Steps between C-alpha positions, in 0.01 A plus 500: 500500500720725275814658641438385865836315523686801369336734754579247783876541415461872545308453824771270631768770452268763650454291815873472557643800684753725315816341632383150442548278193229238469583161347501507119168363395598281203168316497300822486707629216463168312121501554470854362716410198285196440181706521657749253589221261140364515358851446728552209404172327138571552541838344685359205224246436234770525688743277542237231133410527394872499716558180392180310135503590448879542376459860513851647325381828831358603688830503394606852612165646830526314551854637411389851756214488762730363442745775541214751828400330627859540399520864664166584825624321493826699444308827795260435727798402396694813564184714845439368604877495389541861702200602809634310459833692482315825812292408684822409410648834629190669843554349515844660367373837702180541794551276635256247424189709130425553382288787398147412142566588471771241692307229258207563210731392665588167480324171813400311448789252459747788826373653674552174365855470607573857851379436519709172366804686756442778784481249379813313477693831850383599642600161343846542628547858861401387480771242432771765739660740847414360689179528301337786161600383215630712245283682176680450304242693653622833346780701153477357390743766731783613686385822461689824839382623798332333530219759210281633478227763407165357424154643604186304200265444699202383868389478653676192867472548767763455407847370754761399445868512684775306786560756597129475343396830352151482187441721365167578119503456360227734135449596366746756830718491462870487714739308548875422565501123487744197154508374594468130704178575226323680184617318510217250537243783200658669283450188620139472396428859848435641502825718225698653522878589484536881291805582612664828 
């Protein structure tokens, strides 16, 4: 049936919750592109026949196929654009290093786009706030307190805070740290916020 594979791509994204990135469906994209190529070739043959033999009865079929081509194109663009929006949101949620599980679900082109977006965002942040720049990915929500209690979920190693103090982050150890220093590690899954 016409356009079913393209609509299945959209449904696949709709089924995934907002924070998730489903695996890139390369087969689905390829099948839609093959359907579009077949529709285009059929249209070309019918247009040539309609022009040469004056068959106006082919015009509704040509228009229908053309509408299917446009719909398939819109579905593919919507699929790719939605994935890019989700990947952009992942940069803000996880930082510049994505977990392997998420990278596995991305195509090579999406990884290139993510890396370019990461570089552009880093360049912009360096241009703000003087010599050191300003990390706008920190404090996504206004903090209630400047220090929080965190538990280390895995061995991380040494972690230095602003006053020069070095803290050893070992699995299951708890620390009272500045929120802005450990927010990135919380997003990466190294630390978890301990709620009292």
